[in-house]
N, C-alpha and C positions, 0 to 999 in steps of 0.2 A: 309390631312395627311402630317405631317412633317416627312421626311425620312432622315436617316443617309446618307450622300453623298457617302459613300463607300459601305455599306452593303444593303442599301435601306430598312432596318428595321425601324419601328417607332422609332423616337428619341425624348425623352421628354424634348425638348428645345424650346418649343413654347414661353416661357417667354423671352428667349434671342432674338427671332425675334421681339416680341412685344416691347421690349425696343428700338429697332431701329426705330419703327414707333410710338413711344409714342405720344399721343395726336391726332392721326388719328382715328376718330370715326368709320371708316370702319372695323377696325381689333380688335378682342376681343379674350380672352381665352375661353376655354371650359373645360368640366370635365376632359378629358384625357390631360395629359401634352404634348402629341404629336399632339394635334389638334389645328387648328387655325380657327376661325370663321370670315367669311366675312359678314358684315351686311351693306347692301346698303341703301341709303336714298330713299324715295318714288320717283317713276318714273311714268310718264304719260302713257308710252307704254312699251311693252316688248322690243322693239328695244332700247329704251333709257336705260332700266335696263341692257340689254345685253352689251351695250357699257360701262356702268359703271362697270359691272362685269369684262369685259376684261381688263380694266385699273387697277382694284383692284388686279386681279390675277397677272398681270405683276409687279405691285408695290410690292406685297407681295413676289413674287419669287425673285425679286431683293434684298429685305430686308433680305431674308433667305440665300443669297449667302455666302458661307463659313461656314454656320451653318448646312444647310441641303437643300434638294430639296423637292418640293411639288408635290403631286398628288391627284387626286380626284376619289373616288369610295365609295361604301357603306360600305366596310370593307377592311382592309389590307389583301392581299392574303396569307401572311405567318407569320405574327407576332404572338408572344405568346398570349394566350387567356386572360391574365391579364396584365395590364399596370400601369404605374405611373400616379397618379392623380395630377391635378393642386393644388398648395398650395394657397388657397384663402378661406376666411371664408365661402362663399356659398358652395363651393365644399367640404370643410372639413366636413360640416354638413351632406351633402349627403353621404360621406364616412362613417361617424359614424353610420348613420341610416342603410345603405345597405351593409356595409362591403365589402367582396370580389365581390359581385354582381356589386358594383359600379366600381371596377377595371376591370370588364369584358365589360364595355360599350365603347368598342373601335369601335364605329360605327359612320357613317358620313352621314348626311342627308341634303336634299334640302328643305327649307321651303319657300313657296310662299304665300305672303300676298296680298289680294285684298280688297280694301276699298269698302264697301257696305253701302248705306244709303237708308232709315232711319234704325234705330236699329231693328225694327220688320222685315224688309226685310232681314237684315243680319242674323237674327235668322232663318228665313225660308230657306235661301240659305244654311246655315250651316247644317240644318236638311236634306236637299235634297242632298247635295254634298257627304254625307256619303255613299250613294249608289254607287257612281262612284269611290271611293277610290281604290278598287281592280283593276279597269281598268288602273288608273294612275300608280299604283304600278307595274303592269305588263309591262307597257310601259317604266317605269323608272328603272327597275331591273338592278342592277350593282354591285352585290356582290356574285358571285358564289363560290369563294375560301375563305377558312377560316383555319387558323393554318397550312397552307402548303398543304391542301387537297382540292379537289373538294367537296363541301358540299352536292352536289346533288340537291341544290336549286338554283334558279336564283338569289335569294337574301337571304342571311343568316341574314341580319340586323334585320328584324322583330323578328326573333326567339331569338336573343340576347337581343333586346330591351325589349321584354315582360318578361324577368326575373325581371324587375321592375314593379311596379303597374301602373295603369292608362295608359296602352299601347293598341295599336290595334284599333279596330273599336270604335269610340266615341259614347257615349250614346246620344239618342235624347233628346232634351230639349224643354219643353212646353213653357218656358218663360225665360226671363233674371233672374227673381227671382229664378228659378230652379238652374241656374248656381251659383248664389250667395249662395244659401242654400247648394248646394253640396260642394262647397269650404269650407264653414263654418263647415259643418258636418265632413269633412275629416281633418279639421285643417291644411290646406295647403294654400299656395298662388297660384296665377294663373300660375306662372312660372313652377310649378310641375304638372300641368294638361297636361300630356304628350301624350295624344291621337294623332292619325294620322291626325286629323283635330280638330281645336278648334276655338272658338270665342276669339278674343283678344281685351278686353275692352280698354287697354291702347293705342292701335294703331287704334282702330275702324275698324278692318279688320276681314275677314274670312281667317284663316291661314290653308293652306294645308301642312301637314308635312310628308306625306307618301312617297314621292320620295327619292330614294337613291341620294347621291351626284353624279352629272354627271361628266364624265371625261373631257369634253370640254365645252367651253362657248356655242358653237353652240347647243350641246345637251341640255344644261341647258335652253337656250332660247326656244327650242322646247317644253320642258315640261312646262315651265312658260306660254307659249302661250295656251297650253291646259287648264291649271288652270284658266288663265285670261278669256278666251273665255267661259269656262264652268260656271264660276261664273257669268259672265255677262248674259249668256243665261238663267240661272236659275233665276237671278234677274228680267230679262225682263218677264219671265213667271209669276212670282209672281206679278209683277206690273200689268199684264194683268188680274189678278184675278184667275189664275189657282191654284188650291190647290196643294201644294207640300208635300204630305203626307210622313212622314219619314218611312223608311222600318225598320223591326226588325233587331237589331244588329246581331243576330245569323245567319240570312240569308246572310247578307253582309259578315260575317266571313267565310262562306262556300266559297265564291268567293275569299276572301282574301287568303285562303290557296292555291287555284289554282294559284293565281298571284305569291305567294312566291315560289311555287314548280316548276311551268311550264312556267310562264311568257307568252309570246305571243303564245307559243305552247299549251297552256291549253284550257279549256272550262269554260264558266261561265253560271250561272243559272239565268234566269229572276226572279227577286225578287218577282214578283206577280204571274206569271203563272207557274213557275217552268220549263219552256222550256229551254233546254240546247243548246248552240250554241258555236262555236269556238270563243276564245277570239279575234282573229284577226277580225273576222266578226263583233263582237260587237264594237270593236274599230273603224273599218272602218265606221260603221253606225253613231257612235258618232261624228267622225271627220266631216262627211258630214253634220250632224245637226249643228255643231258649225261653219261651214265655213262662213255663212252670218254674224254671230255675230263677228267673227274674222275680217272680212273685215271692219265692222263698227268701231271697237275699235282699229284697226291698227296693228293687229298681224297676218294677213293672210299669210305673207311670212314665218314667223316662224312656223306657224301651218302646212303649206304645206311642210316644210322640214322634217316632221316626216315620217319615213319609217317603214312599218310594216313587212318588210322581216326578220329583226333580231333585238333583243334587245341588250343592252350593255353587258349583261352577256354572250350572244352568241359570241359577238366580243372578249371578254376576253378569252373565251375558245378556240377561233380560233388561239390565239397566241401560237406558238409552243415553247417549252423549259421549261415549268413548272412555278410555282408561282413567282420565282425570276425574270424571264424574263417578265412575265405579269406585275409585279410591275414597272420595267423599262419602259415598254410600256406605262403604265398609266402616269408616270412622264413625259415622252416625249410628251404627248398630252395635258398637263395641260393648255397651253396657246392657244390651238386650238379653 
């Protein structure tokens, strides 16, 4: 989020910052004119990616000096509900199609890509990882405030996003041909397949899009470690011949609501048995399952940094003084 240096409101001057870093492939515009995207090159480990993110955040903050300050969260705590959009052909086409709904997309997400080979294993991992998206969302919830009020949700971002089509729990896919046929039927390109997880044919990755933008680099690395270890764990199970049967989307959506509303304080339903258990308990069991894989792929330290006592939304709510003070607190932690 690019913020006005005095008011800390969203300021639609991302293009001015990007002019200062012209030619640097790490920095790109996004649909809102007050949003800057950091896109990092492939990394072998989460630690390597985190180091690259730390450097990129520092460089971007320096480039923004005199224009604005930068902060990370899933939504701005007090900005107006509609904002200025970026003037570029791609975004102008979205604005024509979706009108004021496009101007409401003042949301900020963390996308984690993990390369999986071969293609059929990537497909199986994609289908299986759908079931875990609510747990990741609960762990990464970081948007409790909206338009100057407490939304009552730990993350308002999913509710804003789903004003657009192709949001939320992604559909299961029986084959890569299914994906191709779906895109052809809808008459869209892959960039507008906006589900909370997707296969990315261009990068050869499974892309998890459900987390909110995290306030600090340390928090980002922890979420990335969960995604990396989970993807590798599922890939290992597929390689061992274990069937990874996809769960029905509507059942996953039931847990998605709990993640959005309650975060770590909620409960989640076993997708097969219907057994209900606290979200913290399910996350603790998942982290224990992932620990051996995390050690093997080199992200055990980042995974161990995850705390289940409070999510980022709870930490925002603990800041006293209202949404303006929370926004200043977010900006002060951007390089952390």
